[in-house]
VEXMI-912030 format. One record per residue (C-alpha): residue in three letters; x, y, z. Coordinates in steps of 0.5 Angstrom, whole numbers, padded with zeros to 4 digits, always signed. Layout:
// VEXMI-912030
ALAXYZ;...
// end
This chain:
// VEXMI-912030
MET+0000+0000+0000;ARG+0002+0006-0001;ARG+0005+0010+0004;ARG+0005+0018+0004;ARG+0007+0024+0009;PHE+0001+0026+0012;THR+0004+0031+0016;THR+0003+0038+0016;VAL+0011+0034+0015;ALA+0080+0020+0001;ALA+0085+0017+0007;ALA+0083+0020+0013;ALA+0076+0016+0016;LEU+0071+0020+0018;LEU+0068+0019+0025;ILE+0062+0021+0028;GLY+0061+0023+0035;VAL+0056+0019+0039;THR+0050+0022+0041;SER+0050+0021+0049;PHE+0043+0019+0050;VAL+0038+0013+0052;ALA+0032+0012+0051;THR+0027+0008+0053;ALA+0022+0003+0049;ALA+0014+0002+0051;ASP+0016-0004+0054;ARG+0019-0002+0059;PRO+0017+0004+0061;ARG+0019+0010+0066;PRO+0016+0016+0069;ALA+0016+0023+0066;THR+0022+0027+0067;ALA+0017+0033+0067;ALA+0017+0038+0072;VAL+0009+0039+0071;ALA+0005+0035+0075;VAL+0003+0027+0072;ASP-0003+0023+0072;ALA-0002+0015+0071;TYR-0004+0013+0064;SER-0004+0006+0061;TRP-0004+0008+0053;LYS-0007+0002+0048;ASN-0007+0002+0041;VAL-0014+0001+0038;ARG-0014-0005+0034;ILE-0014-0005+0027;ASP-0007-0009+0026;GLY-0003-0007+0021;GLY-0005-0002+0015;GLY+0001+0000+0012;PHE+0007-0002+0008;VAL+0012-0007+0012;PRO+0018-0007+0008;GLY+0023-0012+0012;LEU+0023-0018+0017;ILE+0029-0020+0020;PHE+0030-0026+0023;ASN+0036-0027+0029;ARG+0040-0033+0026;THR+0042-0038+0033;GLU+0036-0036+0036;LYS+0029-0038+0036;ASN+0023-0034+0035;LEU+0028-0028+0035;ILE+0024-0024+0030;TYR+0024-0016+0028;ALA+0020-0011+0023;ARG+0022-0005+0021;THR+0017-0001+0017;ASP+0017+0006+0013;ILE+0014+0010+0018;GLY+0011+0006+0024;GLY+0018+0006+0028;ALA+0020-0002+0030;TYR+0018-0008+0033;ARG+0020-0015+0036;TRP+0016-0021+0036;ASN+0013-0024+0042;GLN+0012-0031+0041;ALA+0008-0032+0047;GLY+0003-0027+0045;GLN+0004-0029+0038;ASN+0004-0021+0037;TRP+0009-0016+0036;VAL+0012-0011+0041;PRO+0013-0004+0039;LEU+0020-0001+0040;LEU+0021+0007+0039;ASP+0015+0009+0042;TRP+0020+0014+0046;VAL+0021+0018+0039;GLY+0017+0024+0039;GLN+0017+0031+0036;GLU+0024+0033+0036;ASN+0025+0027+0032;TRP+0019+0024+0029;GLY+0024+0022+0023;TYR+0026+0016+0027;ASN+0019+0012+0026;GLY+0022+0011+0018;VAL+0027+0005+0019;THR+0031+0004+0013;SER+0034-0003+0016;ILE+0035-0008+0022;ALA+0041-0012+0023;THR+0040-0017+0030;ASP+0047-0020+0032;PRO+0048-0028+0031;VAL+0054-0028+0036;ASP+0050-0024+0041;PRO+0043-0024+0040;ASP+0042-0018+0045;ARG+0045-0014+0040;VAL+0040-0010+0036;TYR+0042-0004+0030;ALA+0037+0000+0026;ALA+0038+0006+0021;VAL+0032+0011+0022;GLY+0031+0017+0019;MET+0024+0018+0014;TYR+0026+0022+0009;THR+0032+0025+0005;ASN+0030+0031+0002;SER+0027+0037+0006;TRP+0020+0034+0010;ASP+0025+0031+0014;PRO+0029+0037+0018;ASN+0034+0031+0022;ASN+0039+0028+0019;GLY+0039+0020+0020;ALA+0042+0016+0026;ILE+0044+0009+0027;LEU+0041+0007+0034;ARG+0044+0000+0037;SER+0042-0003+0043;ALA+0044-0008+0047;ASP+0037-0011+0051;ARG+0033-0013+0044;GLY+0031-0006+0043;ALA+0028-0005+0051;THR+0034+0001+0051;TRP+0037+0004+0045;GLN+0044+0009+0043;ILE+0044+0014+0038;THR+0049+0016+0034;THR+0048+0021+0029;LEU+0050+0021+0022;PRO+0052+0027+0018;PHE+0046+0025+0012;LYS+0040+0023+0012;ASN+0037+0016+0012;GLY+0030+0015+0008;GLY+0025+0010+0011;ASN+0019+0013+0007;MET+0023+0014+0001;PRO+0023+0010-0006;GLY+0027+0004-0005;ARG+0025+0002+0002;GLY+0024-0004+0001;MET+0031-0006-0001;GLY+0036-0009+0003;GLU+0037-0010+0009;ARG+0042-0005+0008;LEU+0045-0006+0016;ALA+0049-0012+0016;ILE+0053-0015+0022;ASP+0060-0019+0021;PRO+0059-0026+0024;HIS+0067-0027+0024;ASP+0067-0021+0028;HIS+0061-0018+0030;SER+0063-0011+0034;ARG+0064-0010+0026;VAL+0057-0007+0023;TYR+0057-0005+0015;TYR+0052+0001+0013;ALA+0050+0001+0005;ALA+0047+0009+0005;GLU+0043+0011+0001;GLY+0043+0018-0002;GLY+0050+0017-0006;ASN+0053+0017+0001;GLY+0056+0010+0000;LEU+0059+0005+0004;TRP+0059+0006+0012;ARG+0064+0001+0017;SER+0063+0001+0025;THR+0068-0003+0029;ASP+0066-0002+0035;HIS+0059-0005+0036;GLY+0055+0001+0034;VAL+0058+0007+0037;THR+0062+0010+0031;TRP+0062+0010+0024;ALA+0066+0011+0019;LYS+0066+0012+0011;VAL+0069+0006+0007;THR+0073+0011+0003;ALA+0076+0005-0002;PHE+0068+0003-0003;PRO+0068+0005-0011;ASN+0061+0006-0013;ALA+0056+0011-0009;GLY+0050+0009-0014;ASN+0047+0013-0019;TYR+0040+0010-0020;VAL+0034+0016-0020;GLN+0027+0015-0021;ASP+0026+0022-0023;PRO+0032+0027-0024;ALA+0026+0032-0025;ASP+0022+0032-0019;ALA+0022+0038-0016;ASN+0021+0037-0009;GLY+0027+0032-0009;TYR+0023+0025-0007;LEU+0024+0022-0013;SER+0030+0026-0016;GLN+0035+0022-0009;ASN+0040+0017-0012;GLN+0037+0011-0009;GLY+0045+0009-0007;LEU+0047+0002-0004;THR+0041-0003-0003;TRP+0044-0009+0002;VAL+0050-0012+0005;THR+0051-0020+0005;PHE+0057-0024+0008;ASP+0059-0030+0007;ASP+0059-0035+0013;VAL+0065-0039+0010;SER+0070-0035+0006;ARG+0069-0028+0010;ASP+0067-0025+0003;VAL+0063-0019+0004;TYR+0058-0016-0003;VAL+0054-0010-0003;GLY+0048-0009-0008;VAL+0049-0002-0011;ALA+0043+0002-0014;ASP+0047+0002-0021;LYS+0044-0002-0028;GLU+0051-0003-0030;ASN+0054-0004-0024;PRO+0050-0007-0019;VAL+0054-0012-0015;TYR+0061-0011-0012;ARG+0066-0016-0007;SER+0071-0015-0002;THR+0075-0021-0001;ASP+0080-0018+0004;GLY+0075-0016+0011;GLY+0073-0009+0007;ALA+0080-0007+0005;THR+0079-0007-0002;TRP+0073-0007-0006;ALA+0072-0010-0014;ARG+0066-0010-0019;VAL+0064-0018-0018;PRO+0066-0021-0026;GLY+0061-0023-0031;GLN+0056-0021-0027;PRO+0049-0019-0030;THR+0046-0012-0032;GLY+0041-0008-0034;TYR+0037-0008-0027;ILE+0037-0006-0019;PRO+0039-0011-0014;HIS+0034-0011-0009;LYS+0036-0017-0005;GLY+0042-0021-0004;VAL+0042-0027+0000;LEU+0048-0032+0000;ASP+0047-0041+0002;SER+0054-0041+0005;VAL+0053-0048+0004;ASN+0052-0049-0003;HIS+0057-0043-0004;TYR+0052-0039-0008;LEU+0050-0032-0008;TYR+0043-0030-0011;VAL+0041-0023-0013;ALA+0034-0022-0015;THR+0033-0015-0019;SER+0027-0010-0022;ASP+0028-0005-0027;THR+0027+0000-0021;GLY+0027+0001-0014;GLY+0020+0000-0012;PRO+0016-0001-0008;TYR+0010+0001-0012;GLU+0012-0001-0019;GLY+0017-0006-0023;GLY+0016-0009-0029;LYS+0022-0013-0031;GLY+0027-0016-0027;GLN+0032-0023-0026;VAL+0034-0028-0021;SER+0041-0029-0022;ARG+0046-0034-0018;LEU+0053-0033-0018;ASN+0057-0039-0016;THR+0063-0036-0010;VAL+0068-0041-0012;THR+0068-0041-0020;GLY+0066-0035-0021;GLU+0060-0037-0025;TRP+0053-0033-0026;THR+0047-0037-0029;ASP+0040-0034-0030;VAL+0035-0038-0025;SER+0029-0033-0026;PRO+0023-0037-0025;VAL+0021-0032-0031;LYS+0026-0031-0036;LEU+0025-0025-0040;SER+0031-0028-0044;ALA+0027-0034-0046;GLY+0021-0030-0048;ASP+0016-0031-0042;ASP+0011-0026-0041;LEU+0014-0022-0036;TYR+0011-0016-0033;PHE+0014-0016-0026;GLY+0021-0015-0023;TYR+0024-0019-0017;SER+0025-0017-0010;GLY+0023-0022-0003;LEU+0028-0027-0003;THR+0030-0032+0002;VAL+0034-0039+0002;ASP+0033-0044+0007;ARG+0038-0045+0012;GLN+0036-0051+0015;ARG+0035-0054+0007;PRO+0041-0051+0003;GLY+0038-0051-0004;THR+0032-0049-0002;LEU+0030-0042-0004;MET+0023-0038-0005;VAL+0023-0031-0009;ALA+0017-0026-0010;THR+0014-0022-0015;GLN+0016-0015-0013;ILE+0009-0012-0016;SER+0004-0017-0020;TRP-0002-0013-0018;TRP-0007-0017-0022;PRO-0009-0023-0021;ASP-0005-0023-0015;ALA+0003-0024-0013;ILE+0007-0030-0015;PHE+0011-0033-0010;PHE+0016-0039-0013;ARG+0020-0044-0010;SER+0025-0048-0011;THR+0028-0054-0009;ASP+0034-0055-0013;SER+0039-0049-0012;GLY+0034-0045-0017;ALA+0034-0050-0023;THR+0027-0051-0023;TRP+0021-0047-0019;THR+0013-0049-0017;ARG+0009-0043-0016;ILE+0004-0041-0010;TRP-0002-0041-0016;ASP-0002-0044-0023;PHE-0007-0043-0028;THR-0011-0049-0030;SER-0017-0047-0035;TYR-0018-0040-0035;PRO-0020-0035-0031;SER-0020-0043-0025;GLN-0013-0043-0021;SER-0010-0048-0017;LYS-0007-0046-0010;ARG-0002-0049-0006;TYR-0005-0045+0000;THR-0012-0042+0003;MET-0012-0035+0006;ASP-0015-0035+0013;ILE-0016-0028+0015;SER-0021-0029+0021;ALA-0017-0025+0026;ASN-0017-0019+0021;PRO-0023-0019+0016;TRP-0023-0012+0013;LEU-0016-0015+0009;ASP-0021-0017+0004;PHE-0021-0010+0002;ASN-0029-0010+0002;ALA-0028-0013-0005;SER-0032-0018-0010;PRO-0027-0018-0016;GLN-0029-0023-0021;PRO-0023-0029-0023;PRO-0018-0029-0023;GLU-0017-0024-0018;ALA-0019-0027-0011;THR-0020-0023-0005;PRO-0016-0023+0000;LYS-0010-0023-0004;LEU-0003-0026-0003;GLY-0001-0018-0002;TRP+0003-0013-0006;MET+0010-0010-0006;ASN+0012-0017-0003;GLU+0020-0013-0002;SER+0021-0018+0005;VAL+0020-0025+0005;GLU+0024-0030+0009;ILE+0024-0037+0011;ASP+0025-0037+0019;PRO+0033-0040+0019;LEU+0031-0044+0025;ASP+0024-0047+0023;SER+0023-0049+0015;ASP+0016-0049+0016;ARG+0015-0042+0018;LEU+0015-0037+0013;LEU+0013-0029+0014;TYR+0012-0025+0009;GLY+0011-0016+0009;THR+0005-0013+0004;GLY+0003-0006+0003;ALA-0003-0008+0009;THR+0000-0013+0013;VAL+0005-0018+0015;TYR+0003-0025+0013;GLY+0005-0032+0015;THR+0005-0040+0016;THR+0008-0046+0020;GLN+0006-0051+0014;LEU+0011-0049+0009;THR+0014-0055+0008;ASN+0007-0057+0005;TRP+0009-0054-0001;ASP+0014-0060-0002;ARG+0009-0065-0001;ASN+0003-0062-0006;THR+0000-0062+0000;THR-0005-0054+0002;PHE-0002-0050+0008;THR-0006-0044+0010;ILE-0003-0037+0011;ARG-0006-0032+0015;PRO-0005-0026+0019;MET+0001-0024+0024;ALA+0000-0017+0025;GLU-0003-0016+0032;GLY+0000-0011+0036;LEU+0004-0008+0029;GLU-0001-0002+0028;GLU+0001+0003+0023;THR-0004+0007+0021;ALA-0003+0015+0019;VAL-0009+0019+0022;LEU-0012+0024+0020;ASP-0019+0025+0024;LEU-0022+0022+0030;ALA-0029+0023+0033;SER-0031+0020+0039;PRO-0040+0022+0038;PRO-0043+0022+0045;SER-0048+0015+0043;GLY-0046+0010+0038;ALA-0040+0007+0037;PRO-0034+0010+0042;LEU-0030+0012+0036;VAL-0030+0013+0029;SER-0023+0014+0024;ALA-0021+0017+0020;LEU-0015+0014+0016;GLY-0010+0015+0010;ASP-0010+0010+0006;ILE-0015+0005+0008;GLY-0020+0010+0009;GLY-0022+0009+0017;PHE-0027+0005+0022;HIS-0033+0005+0026;HIS-0030+0002+0032;ALA-0035-0001+0036;ASP-0030-0004+0040;LEU-0023-0001+0041;ASP-0020-0007+0043;THR-0023-0012+0037;VAL-0020-0011+0030;PRO-0026-0009+0026;ALA-0030-0012+0021;SER-0029-0007+0015;PHE-0027+0000+0013;HIS-0031+0005+0011;ASP-0034+0004+0004;THR-0040+0006+0000;PRO-0037+0010-0002;SER-0029+0009-0001;LEU-0026+0014-0001;GLY-0018+0013-0001;SER-0015+0016+0005;ASN-0020+0020+0009;THR-0018+0027+0011;SER-0024+0029+0015;LEU-0030+0027+0019;ASP-0035+0029+0024;PHE-0042+0029+0027;ALA-0048+0033+0029;GLU-0047+0034+0037;LEU-0055+0034+0038;SER-0056+0028+0033;PRO-0050+0025+0033;ALA-0052+0018+0029;PHE-0051+0024+0023;PHE-0044+0023+0020;VAL-0040+0026+0014;ARG-0033+0025+0012;ALA-0029+0027+0007;GLY-0023+0023+0002;ASN-0018+0024-0003;ALA-0021+0020-0008;ASP-0018+0019-0015;ALA-0025+0021-0018;ALA-0032+0023-0016;PRO-0034+0022-0011;HIS-0030+0025-0005;LEU-0036+0025+0001;GLY-0040+0020+0005;VAL-0045+0021+0008;SER-0048+0016+0014;ASN-0055+0016+0018;ASP-0052+0011+0023;GLY-0046+0014+0027;GLY-0041+0012+0022;LYS-0043+0005+0020;THR-0045+0004+0014;TRP-0045+0010+0008;TYR-0048+0013+0001;ASN-0045+0017-0003;GLY-0045+0025-0002;GLN-0046+0030-0008;GLU-0040+0036-0009;PRO-0039+0042-0012;ALA-0035+0042-0019;GLY-0028+0042-0019;VAL-0026+0038-0012;THR-0020+0034-0012;GLY-0019+0032-0005;GLY-0022+0031+0001;GLY-0020+0038+0006;LYS-0024+0039+0012;VAL-0032+0038+0013;ALA-0037+0040+0019;VAL-0043+0038+0021;GLY-0048+0043+0024;ALA-0050+0041+0031;ASP-0058+0039+0029;ALA-0055+0036+0022;ASN-0059+0041+0018;ALA-0052+0045+0015;VAL-0046+0042+0012;VAL-0040+0046+0011;TRP-0034+0043+0007;ALA-0028+0046+0005;PRO-0025+0041+0000;ALA-0019+0041-0004;GLY-0020+0043-0011;ALA-0026+0048-0010;GLY-0028+0054-0004;VAL-0031+0053+0001;HIS-0039+0051+0000;TYR-0045+0049+0005;SER-0051+0044+0004;THR-0058+0045+0008;THR-0059+0038+0004;ARG-0055+0033+0008;GLY-0050+0034+0002;SER-0054+0032-0003;SER-0053+0039-0006;TRP-0049+0045-0005;THR-0048+0052-0005;ALA-0041+0056-0005;SER-0040+0060+0002;THR-0038+0067+0002;GLY-0033+0071+0005;ILE-0028+0066+0008;PRO-0021+0063+0004;ALA-0021+0056+0000;GLY-0018+0051+0004;ALA-0020+0053+0010;GLU-0020+0049+0018;ILE-0027+0048+0019;VAL-0031+0047+0025;SER-0038+0047+0028;ASP-0041+0050+0034;ARG-0043+0044+0038;ALA-0050+0048+0041;ASP-0052+0053+0036;PRO-0054+0050+0030;LYS-0052+0056+0025;SER-0046+0057+0027;PHE-0039+0055+0024;TYR-0032+0057+0025;GLY-0026+0057+0020;TYR-0019+0059+0020;ALA-0015+0060+0014;ALA-0008+0066+0013;GLY-0008+0068+0019;LYS-0016+0070+0021;VAL-0021+0067+0024;TYR-0028+0066+0020;VAL-0034+0066+0024;SER-0041+0064+0020;LYS-0048+0065+0023;ASP-0053+0063+0018;GLY-0050+0055+0017;GLY-0044+0057+0013;ALA-0047+0061+0008;THR-0043+0067+0010;PHE-0037+0069+0014;THR-0034+0074+0017;ALA-0027+0075+0019;SER-0026+0077+0027;ALA-0021+0082+0029;ALA-0018+0077+0034;THR-0010+0076+0034;VAL-0009+0069+0032;PRO-0003+0066+0030;ALA-0001+0069+0022;SER+0002+0062+0020;GLY+0003+0054+0021;ASN-0002+0049+0024;VAL-0008+0051+0027;LYS-0013+0047+0030;LEU-0020+0050+0032;HIS-0025+0046+0037;THR-0031+0048+0040;VAL-0034+0044+0046;ALA-0041+0041+0047;GLY-0047+0045+0050;ARG-0043+0051+0050;SER-0044+0056+0044;GLY-0039+0060+0042;ASP-0034+0057+0046;VAL-0028+0055+0042;TRP-0021+0053+0042;LEU-0015+0054+0037;ALA-0009+0050+0038;GLY-0002+0053+0034;GLU+0005+0054+0034;THR+0004+0059+0039;GLY+0000+0057+0044;LEU-0007+0055+0046;LEU-0012+0060+0045;HIS-0019+0060+0048;SER-0025+0064+0046;THR-0032+0064+0050;ASP-0035+0070+0046;ALA-0036+0066+0039;GLY-0029+0068+0036;THR-0029+0075+0037;THR-0024+0075+0042;PHE-0019+0070+0044;THR-0014+0070+0051;ALA-0008+0066+0051;VAL-0007+0060+0056;ALA-0002+0061+0060;GLY+0004+0056+0061;VAL+0002+0053+0053;SER+0008+0055+0049;LYS+0006+0051+0043;ALA-0001+0047+0042;ILE-0001+0042+0036;ASN-0008+0040+0037;VAL-0014+0040+0043;SER-0020+0037+0044;THR-0025+0036+0050;GLY-0029+0030+0053;LYS-0033+0028+0059;ALA-0032+0033+0065;ALA-0028+0030+0072;PRO-0033+0029+0077;GLY-0036+0035+0080;ALA-0032+0040+0075;GLY-0036+0045+0072;TYR-0032+0045+0065;PRO-0030+0038+0060;ALA-0024+0036+0061;LEU-0020+0039+0056;PHE-0014+0035+0052;THR-0007+0038+0048;ILE-0002+0035+0046;GLY+0003+0040+0046;THR+0008+0043+0050;VAL+0006+0046+0057;GLY+0011+0048+0062;GLY+0016+0048+0057;VAL+0015+0040+0057;ALA+0013+0037+0051;GLY+0007+0031+0051;VAL+0000+0030+0052;PHE-0003+0034+0058;ARG-0011+0035+0061;SER-0014+0040+0065;ASP-0020+0039+0069;ASP-0021+0047+0070;GLY-0021+0049+0063;GLY-0014+0050+0062;SER-0012+0054+0069;ALA-0008+0048+0071;TRP-0005+0042+0067;VAL-0003+0035+0068;ARG+0001+0031+0063;ILE-0002+0024+0061;ASN+0003+0021+0058;ASP+0011+0020+0059;ASP+0018+0020+0055;ALA+0017+0013+0054;HIS+0010+0014+0050;GLN+0011+0020+0045;TYR+0010+0016+0039;GLY+0013+0021+0034;ASN+0009+0026+0030;ALA+0003+0024+0033;GLY-0003+0030+0034;GLU-0006+0031+0027;ALA-0013+0028+0031;LEU-0014+0029+0038;ALA-0020+0027+0041;GLY-0023+0027+0048;ASP-0029+0022+0049;PRO-0035+0025+0052;ARG-0038+0018+0056;VAL-0031+0017+0060;TYR-0028+0022+0065;GLY-0019+0022+0063;ARG-0020+0018+0056;VAL-0017+0021+0050;TYR-0016+0019+0043;LEU-0009+0020+0040;GLY-0009+0020+0032;THR-0001+0019+0030;ASN+0003+0019+0023;GLY+0005+0012+0023;ARG+0003+0008+0030;GLY-0004+0008+0028;ILE-0009+0010+0034;LEU-0008+0010+0042;TYR-0013+0011+0047;ALA-0011+0013+0054;ASP-0014+0011+0061;ARG-0013+0014+0067;THR-0011+0008+0072;GLY-0009+0013+0078;GLY-0015+0013+0084;SER-0018+0020+0086;THR-0017+0026+0081;PRO-0010+0029+0082;PRO-0009+0036+0084;PRO-0005+0039+0077;VAL+0000+0044+0078;THR-0001+0051+0074;PRO+0004+0051+0068;SER+0006+0058+0071;ALA+0009+0055+0077;SER+0016+0055+0077;ALA+0020+0049+0079;SER+0027+0053+0080;ALA+0024+0057+0086;SER+0024+0050+0090;PRO+0028+0048+0095;PRO+0035+0044+0094;PRO+0036+0038+0093;SER+0037+0033+0099;THR+0043+0028+0098;PRO+0044+0024+0104;PRO+0051+0020+0104;PRO+0049+0013+0101;ALA+0047+0007+0105;SER+0048+0000+0104;GLY+0049+0000+0096;CYS+0045+0005+0094;ALA+0043+0012+0094;ALA+0037+0016+0094;THR+0037+0024+0092;TYR+0030+0028+0093;LYS+0028+0034+0090;ILE+0021+0038+0089;THR+0020+0038+0082;GLY+0014+0043+0082;SER+0010+0047+0087;TRP+0002+0050+0088;GLY-0002+0052+0093;GLY-0003+0046+0098;GLY+0001+0041+0094;PHE+0007+0039+0090;GLN+0011+0034+0085;GLY+0018+0031+0088;GLU+0022+0026+0085;VAL+0028+0021+0088;THR+0034+0019+0084;VAL+0036+0012+0086;ARG+0043+0011+0085;ASN+0047+0003+0086;SER+0053+0006+0090;GLY+0055-0001+0090;SER+0060-0005+0086;THR+0055-0011+0085;PRO+0048-0011+0081;THR+0042-0010+0085;LYS+0036-0014+0085;ASN+0032-0010+0089;TRP+0031-0003+0093;SER+0028+0001+0098;VAL+0028+0008+0099;GLY+0025+0011+0106;TRP+0024+0018+0110;ASN+0019+0022+0115;TYR+0016+0028+0114;SER+0016+0033+0119;SER+0010+0038+0117;GLY+0003+0035+0114;GLN+0006+0033+0108;VAL+0002+0027+0105;VAL+0004+0023+0099;SER-0002+0022+0094;GLN+0000+0018+0088;VAL+0007+0015+0086;TRP+0009+0012+0080;GLY+0016+0009+0078;GLY+0015+0005+0084;THR+0011+0002+0090;GLY+0009+0003+0096;GLY+0006+0010+0100;GLN+0005+0013+0107;THR+0003+0011+0113;GLY+0003+0016+0119;THR+0009+0021+0118;ALA+0013+0015+0114;VAL+0013+0014+0107;THR+0017+0007+0104;VAL+0017+0006+0096;ARG+0020+0000+0093;ASP+0022-0001+0086;ALA+0017-0003+0082;GLY+0020-0009+0078;TRP+0022-0007+0072;ASN+0027-0002+0076;GLY+0029-0006+0081;ALA+0036-0009+0078;LEU+0041-0003+0077;ALA+0049-0004+0075;ALA+0053-0001+0079;ASN+0053+0006+0079;ALA+0047+0006+0075;THR+0041+0010+0077;THR+0033+0010+0076;THR+0028+0015+0078;PHE+0021+0015+0081;GLY+0016+0021+0082;PHE+0011+0022+0086;LEU+0005+0027+0088;ALA+0003+0030+0095;THR+0000+0036+0099;THR+0002+0040+0104;THR-0002+0045+0110;GLY+0004+0050+0110;THR+0011+0050+0109;ASN+0015+0044+0105;PRO+0022+0043+0108;LEU+0025+0037+0105;PRO+0025+0031+0110;SER+0032+0028+0113;PRO+0035+0023+0112;ILE+0033+0020+0106;THR+0035+0012+0107;CYS+0036+0008+0101;ALA+0037+0000+0102;ALA+0039-0005+0097;THR+0039-0013+0095;SER+0044-0016+0091;
// end
């Protein structure tokens, strides 16, 4: 599936310095480091399973069930065999380095399976402001260190399915190679990825460019080097190059010198290079383009690494006059059965992808399906998509096409190196797999199933949580969106009739929430869908002339007016539920549009630094004189049941109007707001819970206010940032504290409070620097604890304790204690367990942070109330067991 950017986003070796940063992944959370109050939350995906291109699946060669997946915009994952699901590894990536969720390559160490490397960076053009990086982990991706590169990586650029570009030398696993794109050549680390040097002796940086005339730089990049492969026996190393005349190079002296492999076939780009070291064969799968969406010709070549002989072993040979309409890409060998290999079509859209299998080193092949008497087919497999039923794509094609398809963009096809029966492969929409692969050789049918639970890769463009009906309805890139009747169950089908491609906007009538409208970027009309049953089923809406894309849509509170700002046409309004349209006046095309959630006649818009207001159902708009951000990404939100109550999120912060946009007041302490929404009010509160994603008190995160923005609590932490998130945000009107967060590639997250009573929030203007200095007692029993106050407000404060292993041996557990002298009472603890009895406070580790290496540290935080002064307790005791 096409993955687009949906954001509004000579002798001396060159050594790259190390960025001293350790991030904690989602499967090992840590408390927020913010000097603002926090509320404990649980973050989970709204289950869709998949929804985007998976260009790489990487098995460890020595440890069974250690598998990684890389995605183009949604980060990296590790397989959890016990739960049969994928665990996200890069959720710590935040707004400042969102491009790290584009993963160009992964390598898992066959000598030390705890080590794993990832090359990250999403775009090589101006869309991504940061250079690429190599991430390294010594604990399977639970934590990472970062080495930045002097160039960009393109996890979502053309050619991203080629590889793997990262490879570990199995003879010396401290040596790691990276085949860079963009004309940046070959790079090598000799210290487990800490520092990197360009291999200046490598002679060819590649020259294939998909479209040199592409003005935005997306298609005009040199696709560079494509893969690195080691020979387990000879220690030779091979590199693929995006150069149709010089596609394969080799070093026979440990990378000191390199040469073009003699006699190699030319004319194509080498997508994959895989070595069968037992039979001494290098297989190369090639295509006439870099992919992943296209490719009309290609070849599978075999090099005898001993004799130097090349052989064309293509299942379908252009040289033989066969009907070749596809290139080759996904390529794998069975390491338990030398001589067995498989290759997939890079693109065979119709009638389906084709997988080929050989058990004689490519001399002969069988197909996963064959025509019998057209259009009938015989298939070696059955498809079971009961776990993810939407993968039929709501289709009922005519034979020989079938649904569900085997897939498309099959760049990664991998036989488990330790289990000949297990095959996994990526598609443009999911990961499929079988555990019965050798049935193929016995002419017995095997079953293919989606294997994507936990891997959420949709780009979320809008969300709606109505007061009745399904808790959530979504608008997504590529696959449109869903009616989510159950957040923890994969929906049966996505929005259809009409299918609008990438859905850009949706809205419902606040006072009649069964009525929904959604808009999308279909290639042709219709671009609008209408629902009368809460977004479950849809019918085609009509549209004004000139519409080319979805734009933004808003529904009046009583469903009697719809305002639409589509792409390709000006703003229009409808009083017939989308069956006819009239041009609005007074507002620019392309405006951000919302409806008042109480007054059916009122709508609001933002464009080019002005807010526009309509009081007649969208027929006419008038520019407000209010001061609002002059440019940048702006989101408007209106509050259910409160006429004229408008929020504006922008680069300059969060603004609030209670007079229908006539004036706006800046919310103190919020310096940047990406989006804003409201949900069910806290118990006893007079205003709905307010959510924003942005920067509050100098800390970037997701925040909630229970008093209309006067005070905030952070509800995510540093382990749950989700990259470029916030294009969509929706508070739940039925569940206090629940919020839905849309991401650009990590799907939809929903968050619920896990704490007890509502915590006392901290006002953003409170100064952490005014807190007393930290108290640091001498270490005791092999550990030391440092107590400090990180935020204060009337009647309460937030504190943080840093625990350090001051001994020489690792700890297993630790416990910290102190006594309060002035009536302080701890109300909440995170990152630890325990609490307060009388004046005594005891906090033990939380399990995951009890084991500390010598001199290692961890932190826990807490909220507390106080009735007067707040002196630092002393002493702070700390005890640890080894």
